[in-house]
KEKE-657194 format. One record per atom (N, C-alpha, C, O, CB): x, y, z. Coordinates in pm, whole numbers, plus 50000, padded with zeros to 5 digits. Glycine has a CB too. Example, Ala and Ser with C-alpha at 12.3 -4.5 7.8 and 13.67 -1.06 7.14 Angstrom:
REM KEKE-657194
513194943150780
512304955050780
513204967050780
514244966850846
511314955350905
512854977550708
513674989450714
512905000350787
513415011450804
514084994050572
END
This chain:
REM KEKE-657194
519855440347658
518985446047556
517555441647583
517285429747596
519435441847414
516625451247592
515245447947623
514595441047505
514795444947390
514465460647661
513815430847534
513095424047426
511835431747395
511155436447487
512765409347465
511485433247267
510265440247231
509045432747281
509015420447283
510185442047080
508045440447322
506805434247373
506215425147267
506115428747149
505785445047415
505815413447312
505165404147218
506145395947139
505745389247044
504285411747124
507455396247175
508435387947104
508195373447134
507575370247235
509865391947141
508685364047047
508515349747073
509075345547206
508465337347275
509155341746964
510265351047246
510865346947373
509965351047490
509775343547585
512265353147389
509425363347480
508555367947588
507275359847592
506775356547699
508235382847572
506755356647475
505545348447469
505785334847531
504935329747603
505075346847324
506965328747504
507295315747563
507375316747714
506875308047786
508625310447506
508015327647764
508115329347908
506745330947972
506465325348077
508995341447941
505895338847905
504535340647958
503785327347961
503055324348056
503765350947874
503975319447855
503305306547850
503795297247960
503015289948020
503515299947713
505115297647986
505685289248090
505145293248227
504755284748306
507215290148088
505115306548254
504605311248381
503115307848395
502645304148502
504825326248395
502395309248282
500985305848285
500775291148315
499875287548391
500325309348152
501645282548255
501555268248282
501845264848427
501195256248486
502495260748194
502845271748484
503185269348623
502005273348714
501675266248809
504465277148662
501385284748683
500255289148764
499085279548750
498395276348847
499815303348723
498875274948627
497775265448607
498025252548681
497105246848741
497585262548459
499295247648678
499625235348751
499425237048899
498885228248965
501045231148723
499875248548954
499695251249097
498215252049131
497785247149235
500405264249138
497435258349043
496015259649068
495325246049066
494445243349147
495375268948965
495735237348971
495145224048964
495475215949089
494625208849142
495635216648839
496735217049138
497125210049259
496335215049379
495885207149463
498625211749285
496145228349387
495385234149498
493935229449493
493345226449596
495445249449496
493365228949371
491995224149358
491855209549400
490905205849468
491515225749214
492845201349359
492825187249395
492945185649546
492215177749606
493965179749323
493875193049608
494055192249753
492785196649825
492315189949918
495245200949799
492235207849782
490985212849845
489845202949827
489055200649918
490595226649784
489765197149707
488685187749680
488775175549771
487775170849824
488715183349533
490015170349787
490115158449869
489915161650017
489345153550090
491465151849847
490385173450061
490135177250199
488655178250228
488195174550336
490825190450230
487895183450129
486435184350146
485835170450153
484955167750235
485805192450030
486315161550065
485825147750068
486155141250202
485325134550262
486435139449952
487395143450247
487825137550373
487015142450492
486675134650580
489285140450395
486715155350494
485935160750604
484545154950605
483955152850711
485865175950596
484005152350487
482655146950480
482615131850497
481545126150519
482035150550349
483765125350487
483815110750495
484915106050590
485665096750558
484015104650356
485005112350705
486085108950799
485955094450844
486965087550863
486065118250921
484705089750860
484505075850901
485035066250797
485585055750831
483035073150927
484855069850667
485355061450559
486875060850561
487455050150542
484875066650424
487535072350585
488995072350598
489425063150712
490415055850700
489515086650622
488675063650823
489005055050936
488915040450902
489705032350950
488105058151053
487935036850818
487805022850777
488975018550690
489455007250702
486485020850701
489455027550602
490635024250521
491825022050613
492625012950588
490935035450418
491975030150718
493075028450813
493025014650879
494065008950911
493025039450921
491825009450898
491674996550967
492004984550879
491974973250928
490274995151019
492314986750753
492604975450664
494084972550646
494464964750559
491994978150531
494934978750728
496384976950715
496864980750575
497744974250519
496764962350747
496274991050520
496634995650384
496955010450389
496185018450443
495484992850283
498115014050331
498455028050317
497815033450190
497995027850082
499985029950314
497055044350204
496425050550087
497085064050063
497155072350154
494895052250107
497575066149942
498295078449906
497665084249779
497405077049683
499815075549885
497445097349780
496895103949662
497945113649607
498515121649681
495565111349695
498185112749477
499165120949408
498475128649297
497465124149244
500325112449352
499045140449261
498565146849140
499115139149020
499865129549037
498995161949135
498765143348900
499155135748782
500645137248750
501165130348662
498335140148663
501345146148821
502805147048809
503505139448921
504715140848941
503245161748810
502725131148995
503245122249099
503675129449226
504465123949303
504395114449046
503175141549252
503475148349378
502435143849482
501235143649454
503485164049361
502905140349601
502025135449706
501125146649755
501595157549789
502845129549823
499825143949758
498825153449803
498255149349940
497965157850024
497695154749700
498095136149960
497425131250081
497915117350114
498195109350024
495885131250063
498025114250243
498265100650292
497335098150409
497175106750496
499765098550334
496715086250414
495885083350530
496775080550650
497995079650636
494955071450503
496195079250766
496985077850889
497875065450886
499025065950928
496075077251012
497335054350835
498135042350827
499295044050728
500395038950750
497255030450788
499025051150619
500095053750522
501205062250581
502385059950554
499525060650399
500825072250662
501855080350729
502705071850822
503925073450828
501205091750807
502055062850896
502825054050986
503705044450907
504805040950950
501865046051078
503215040250791
504005031250706
505285038250659
506355032150660
503185026650585
505175050750619
506365058150576
507325060550691
508535059650674
505965071450515
506775063750810
507625066450926
508375053950970
509505054751016
506785071851042
507735042350957
508355030051007
509115022150902
509675011650933
507315021251066
509165027050777
509805019550670
511205024550643
511445036650635
508975020250543
512125015250629
513495019150588
513615019150436
514645023050382
514545009450650
512565014850366
512615013550220
511885024850149
512375029650046
512025000450178
510745029150200
509945039450134
510115052950201
510115053950324
508485035450134
510255063250121
510315076950172
509585086150074
509205082049965
511795081550193
509405098550116
508905108950026
510015119250011
510415125550109
507585115550080
510515120949891
511575130549863
511165139749751
510715135249646
512895123349828
511315152949773
510885162449672
509415161749642
508965165049532
511645160349548
508655157349742
507205156449726
506745143949654
505555142449630
506715168249652
507685134749618
507325122749544
507745110249622
508655110649705
507965122749404
507055099349594
507395086749657
508705081549603
508905081249481
506295076449637
509615077349692
510895071949649
511245059749735
510605057049837
512005082749660
512255052449690
512665040349759
514185040049771
514885046149690
512155027749685
514695033049872
516135032249896
516805023149793
517895026249744
516425027150039
516155011949760
516765002249669
516545006649524
515435010649488
516184988249693
517595005849441
517455010049301
516395002049224
515695007649141
518785008749230
516284988849252
515294980949179
513884985149215
513004985549129
515494966049208
513654988249344
512334993149383
512045006749320
510945009249272
512234994049536
513055015349321
512875028749264
512555027949116
511735035749066
514125037249286
513185018649046
512905016948904
511485012348881
510805017648793
513875006948842
511015002548959
509654997548941
508625008348974
507625009748903
509414985049028
508855015749081
507925026449119
507885037149010
506805041448969
508345032849254
509055041348962
509135051748860
508445047348731
507725055248668
510585055348832
508665034748691
508035029848568
506525029248582
505795032348487
508585016048533
506055025148700
504605024348721
503965038248716
502925040148653
504295017648854
504595047948784
504055061448782
504095067348641
503155074048599
504835070348878
505185064848568
505295070048432
504195064348344
503585071448265
506665066848372
503935051348359
502905044948277
501515050448309
500725053148219
502935029848297
501215051948439
499875056548477
499705071548454
498605076148427
499605053148624
500805079148465
500705093548440
500335096348296
499665106248267
502025100548473
500755087648204
500455089448064
499205082348016
498875082547898
501585085047984
498505075948111
497305068348073
496045076848085
496055087448148
497175055848161
494985072048025
493685078248038
492925071748154
492925059548167
492885077147907
492295079948236
491505074448347
490255067748292
489655072948198
491115085548450
489845056248349
490485049148459
491565039648408
491435033948300
489465041448540
492625038048487
493705028748455
494325023848584
494405031248683
494765035448362
494775011448584
495315005348706
496584997748674
496684991548568
494284996048771
497564998148765
498774990148753
499234985648891
498804991048993
499894998148681
500104975848893
500604970549021
502094968149015
502654966048907
499894957549057
502744968349130
504134964449140
504424959749283
503574960849372
505074976049100
505624954549303
506034950349436
507184959249483
507934964749402
506464935449437
507304960449614
508394968149673
509124958849768
508644955949877
507874981049747
510294954149725
511044944449802
511544950349935
511854962249943
512214939249719
511634941750038
512154946050167
513144935650220
512994923650197
510994948150268
514144940350289
515134931350347
514534924350468
514074930750562
516404939050386
514564910850465
514104903050579
512614902750597
512134898850704
514714908150700
511834906850496
510384906850508
509784904950369
510454906850267
509864920050573
508504901350366
507814899950238
507674913550171
507644923750241
506434893450257
507594913950039
507474926849970
506144933950003
505144927450033
507604924849818
506154947049997
504904954349993
504274951749855
504984949349757
505134969750018
502964952249850
502244951649723
501624965349700
500904970549785
501144940249723
501904971249585
501434984749555
500514984549433
500894979849326
502614994249530
499314989749452
498364991549343
498245006549317
498015014249410
496964985149376
498405010549193
498295024749155
497185026249052
497155019048952
499655030249099
496275035549078
495165037748987
495105052448946
495295061449028
493835033549052
494835054648819
494545068148771
493025069348764
492365061448697
495235071048631
492485079448832
491025080348842
490625094948858
491465103848867
490485071848960
489325097248860
488775110548881
488395112249028
487705103849085
487535112948789
488865123049088
488425127149221
487725140449204
488365150849188
489625128249323
486425140149209
485675152049177
485835155049029
485515146648944
486135164049263
486325167048996
486545170748855
488005169448814
488365172848701
486085185148832
488865164348904
490295163848877
490775149348867
490315140548939
491065171248986
491705147248774
492335134048768
493455133248871
494145143048898
492875131148625
493625121448928
494655119449030
495155105149022
494525096548960
494105122449172
496305102749085
496875089449099
496695085149244
497135092049336
498385089149056
496055073749264
495775068849399
496525055649418
496345046249341
494235067049423
497365055049519
498145043049548
497645036449676
497385043149776
499645046349561
497515023249670
497225015249789
498415005949809
498724997849722
495855007249774
499075006949923
500244998749952
499914989750070
499564994550178
501505007549981
500044976850049
499664966850149
500874959250199
501724954950121
498634957150091
500944957550329
501974949350391
501344935650418
500594934050514
502524956050523
501674925650332
501044912550345
501414905650476
500614897950529
501434903650228
502594908350529
502974902550658
502064907950769
501634900550857
504464905550691
501804920750764
500924926850863
499534921150852
498884918150952
500894942050848
499064919750729
497724914050708
497654900050765
496674896550831
497374913750559
498684891950741
498674878350791
498674878150944
497944870351006
499874870750737
499504886751003
499604886851149
498274890851214
497824884551309
500704896551193
497664901351160
496414905951219
495294896251190
494434893951275
496054919851168
495294890451070
494264880551038
494344868651134
493324862551165
494414875850892
495554865551180
495694854551272
494904856351400
494474846651461
497104852551305
494724868951441
493934871551562
492474867851544
491754866151642
494054886151601
492034866551420
490634863751392
490364849051362
489214844751357
490164872251277
491434841251343
491254827351301
490584818851407
489864809351375
492584821351266
490804822251532
490174814451639
488664815651634
487954805851654
490684818851775
488164827951607
486714829951600
486144824351472
485044818651472
486374844951611
486874825751362
486344821551233
486354806451215
485394800651164
487134827951123
487444800051258
487604785851228
487874777151351
488074765151337
488724784051131
487884783151469
488104775351590
489544770851607
489794760851674
487204763551591
490494777951546
491904774151562
492374777551702
491924787251762
492804781251458
493294769251754
493944772351880
495004782951858
495304786551744
494554759751943
495564787951967
496554798651954
497774794151872
498234801351784
497004803252093
498284782051903
499444777051830
499104774751682
499914777551594
499964764151894
497904769651657
497504767251518
497394780551440
497784781351324
496154759551514
496864790851506
496754803951440
498124809451409
498324815351303
495974813751527
499094807651501
500444812551477
501094805351360
501784811551280
501294810851602
500874792251351
501444784351242
500774788351109
501454789751007
501264769151269
499464790151110
498754793850989
499234807350936
499434808850815
497254794351015
499434817051023
499914830150977
501374829650933
501804837350847
499734840551088
502144820450994
503544818650948
503544813450805
504374817550724
504324808851042
502624804350774
502504799450636
502134811050542
502654812150431
501434788150627
501224819750589
500784831050507
501924840950484
501914848250385
499584838150573
502894841350574
504054850250556
505124843950470
506164850150445
504644854150690
504894831550424
505824825250331
506814815550391
507694810650321
506564835450261
506694812550522
507624803150585
507244788850548
506064785550534
507634804850739
508264780350531
508004766150507
507974758650641
508214764650746
509084759950411
507694745650636
507544737950759
508844737250839
508824737750962
507064723950726
509974736150769
511254735650841
511484748650917
511894748451033
512414733050741
511234759950853
511454772850918
510504774851035
510894780351139
511274784250818
509264770251020
508294771651129
508714762951247
508634767151362
506874767851081
509164750651217
509614741651325
510784747451400
510834746851523
509994727951268
511744753051325
512904759251390
512484771351473
512984773251584
513944763451285
511584779351421
511104791151493
510394787251623
510494794351723
510164799251405
509674776051621
508894771951737
509624761751822
509074756851921
507574766251693
510864758351785
511674748751861
510954735451877
510864729951987
512044754351999
510434730451766
509744717651766
510124709851641
510914714651561
508214719551775
509564698051625
509924689851509
509044693251389
507934698451403
509804674851544
509574690051270
508814692151148
507584683351148
506534687351098
509674689351025
507704671351202
506534662451209
505414668251291
504244667051255
506934649051267
505764674751402
504724680951485
504034692151410
502814693351414
505314686351615
504814700451340
504234711451264
503364705951152
502294711351124
505334720551207
503824695251086
503044689350977
501694684651028
500674686750962
503814677550912
501644678451144
500394673751202
499484685551238
498274684851222
500664665151326
500104696251286
499294708051319
498724714451194
497594719251195
500124718251397
499494714451084
499004719950959
497834711550908
496874717150855
500134720450855
497884698550924
496764689950884
495524693350964
494424693850909
497124675050902
495694695851094
494554699551178
493994713051135
492774714951133
494974699951325
494884722551102
494454735751055
493644734450927
492584740550912
495674744751032
494164726350833
493494724450705
492104718450724
491154722450656
494334715450613
491984709150815
490664703050841
489684713350895
488544713950851
490794691450939
490134721350991
489254731351050
488874742250951
487764747550956
489914737651171
489794745650860
489514756150762
488934750750633
488704758250538
490774763750732
488704737750630
488124730850513
488984733150389
488484736750282
486674735850487
490284730850405
491244732150296
491904718750270
492004710450360
492304742850329
492354716650147
493064704350114
494554706850090
495344697450091
492444698049991
494944719550069
496344722650041
496774734750125
495954742950167
496564725449889
498094735650148
498614747050223
498314760150152
498024770250217
500124745550245
498374760150020
498134772649947
496704777549969
496444789549965
498384770649796
495774768249994
494384772150021
494284778750158
493494788050177
493434759850013
495074773950254
495114780150387
495584794650373
494974803750428
496064772250483
496664796450300
497224809950280
496204818850211
496014830350251
498524809250198
495564813750107
494604821850032
493454826350122
493004837750113
494054813849912
492984817450207
491884821150295
492304831650397
491554840850427
491354808850367
493514830150449
493974839950548
494114853650486
493674863550545
495314835650608
494704854550368
494934867450305
493654873550248
493654885250209
495964866050196
492584865950242
491314871350192
490414875850307
489324881050282
490604861050107
490844873850432
490014877650546
489914892850556
490944899650559
490594871650677
488694898350561
488574912750590
489074915250733
488524909750828
487094917650573
490094923450747
490754924550877
490534938250940
490254948050873
492234921850863
490664938451070
490664950851146
492044952351206
492484943851284
489544951151256
492714962951171
494104965151212
494174976751309
493674987651278
495014967651091
494784974851423
494914985451522
496384987851548
496904983451651
494174981751654
497104994851458
498544996451470
498995004351590
500085002051642
499075002751349
498175013851637
498565021651754
498655012751875
499575014051957
497575033051780
497695003651888
497664994852004
498734984251999
499314980752101
496314988252016
499004979051877
499934968051865
501324972751832
502264964751834
499464958451760
501484985551802
502814990951778
503454986951650
504674987251636
503684987151885
502594983051549
503144978951421
502674988651316
501564993851323
502734964451386
503554990951215
503144999651105
503764994950977
503545000950872
503545014251132
END
């Protein structure tokens, strides 16, 4: 039976189709806007790639619109993070729950708004994820920055010799501390005694003008780093 023109059901259907078109139009505008920004600021995108940080831009319904080159490599090399149905997902239920809750909270917030969570990994330190709701041009978007602290520590270690005069072994031990290893684990990894490692840590602390191990870690993780994943094969 044909519905009369202007019936409530037909009006609802028209409204739904109109909403879908508006949503698609908003997504297209957001994508076009960021592509224009990217074309005009390619050097800036390159600098973000050099920080060992994956940058991901989503619309306000959490659909992925853009990933920087490092972010793409992070997804390709991760067994934990994926994109499914256009949205960021995780293999582990606990990670998926934290990601979903963070997106739900920021999707319902007023810009500007920021939240953070961790993404646990087997046999490695968690990823740290910062999600911000902000304006990109005239459109609101969700921007995620995902950092691999182990990668940051490893790459920062390459700079410790220039910054603080650390030797190669000292730099390796310092970055092992930054990755969360204790002295026993470092000694086992290096096939040496705990006493030897302890003396090396004292030497590291003196060169870096630190009094505690936590201060060594803090300094390493605060170093502005240059990351070259293509050359080093890490993502």
